[in-house]
Structure formats: C-alpha cells, structure tokens
C-alpha positions in Angstrom: 9.7 13.9 9.0 10.2 16.9 11.2 7.0 18.8 10.4 4.2 18.8 12.9 1.9 21.3 11.4 1.4 21.0 7.7 -0.5 24.1 6.3 -1.4 22.3 3.1 -3.1 19.5 5.0 -6.8 20.1 5.0 -8.9 19.2 8.1 -11.0 16.2 7.2 -14.5 17.0 6.0 -15.9 14.8 8.8 -14.2 15.0 12.1 -14.6 12.6 15.0 -16.9 13.8 17.7 -14.9 12.7 20.7 -13.8 16.2 21.5 -15.0 19.7 20.6 -14.3 20.7 17.0 -11.5 23.1 17.8 -9.6 20.3 19.6 -10.2 17.8 16.8 -8.9 20.3 14.2 -5.6 20.6 16.2 -5.3 16.8 16.4 -5.5 16.6 12.6 -2.8 19.2 11.8 0.0 16.9 10.5 1.7 13.6 10.8 2.6 14.0 14.5 0.5 15.8 17.1 2.9 18.0 19.0 2.5 19.0 22.6 1.0 22.5 22.8 0.6 24.8 25.8 -3.1 25.3 24.9 -3.7 21.6 24.4 -1.6 19.9 27.2 -3.4 16.6 27.4 -2.2 15.6 23.9 1.1 15.4 22.1 3.6 12.8 21.2 6.3 11.9 23.7 8.4 10.3 20.9 8.2 9.9 17.2 9.1 6.7 15.3 9.2 6.1 11.6 10.0 2.7 9.9 11.3 2.7 6.3 11.7 -0.6 4.6 14.4 -0.8 1.9 13.6 -3.8 -0.3 16.6 -3.2 -2.5 19.1 -3.3 0.3 17.0 -5.8 2.3 17.0 -3.7 5.5 14.7 -1.6 7.7 15.6 1.8 8.9 14.2 2.8 12.3 14.2 6.5 12.9 13.2 7.8 16.3 13.5 10.9 18.6 12.1 12.1 21.9 9.7 15.1 21.8 9.3 15.9 25.5 12.7 17.2 26.5 12.7 20.0 29.0 10.0 22.5 29.9 8.2 23.5 27.8 8.9 20.2 25.9 11.2 20.3 22.9 12.2 17.7 20.4 15.5 15.9 20.4 17.6 15.0 17.4 16.5 12.2 15.0 18.5 9.0 15.5 18.5 5.9 13.4 19.5 2.3 13.5 19.3 -0.3 10.7 17.8 -3.8 11.0 19.2 -6.1 8.3 16.8 -8.8 6.9 19.2 -11.6 7.6 16.6 -14.1 8.9 15.0 -14.4 5.4 18.4 -14.8 3.8 19.5 -17.6 6.2 16.3 -19.6 5.9 15.5 -20.8 2.3 11.9 -21.8 3.4 11.2 -18.2 4.3 12.6 -16.9 1.0 10.4 -19.4 -0.9 7.3 -18.3 1.1 8.1 -14.6 0.4 8.0 -15.3 -3.3 4.4 -16.7 -3.2 
C-alpha cells in the first residue's frame, strides 16, 4: 500500500487528454498520485484503503496523511476495524444478504 510509483505499471495506451501527455503519464504512475515538486497542483492529501474480511465479518479501514511538513511527507499508516454487527443483529438483513 505504500508504493506511489510502480515501475512495472505501464502507462495506458490511451491517455486522457485533459492535460499534456507528460502530466497525464505522471498521474498514471501507481495506485496513489504523490505530491511532486514538479507537479504541485496534484497529489493526494491522504490515502485510504478499505479491506473487507468476510471470514471475520469486519472491515479494516487503513488511512494516513500524505501532506505533513514542507515538502510534504507521508505519515504512518493507521487502522481501525468496523465489525459487521448490524447484519448479525437483524435477521432480515442476514436473509437479504443470502439472496
């Protein structure tokens, strides 16, 4: 989750035409577009990832800030867990989930 630039990721064969090609290529360099000195109008200010664990019936919410200091740096990943108790407490929702 911590990778911004993924060298193995190929630039799409057809890029959007909102910006010049050099900018579009940088915007498609990985799962998160980091802040860059040469491209200061773009970049994430935070990163969030949701992972649903059906076996444990919970959702993991990972998050971190990416604009700490100057130049901006990333903070540590943090997480909290959201249990799926609502579906367990209401039989009608459980039945609907099986459909």
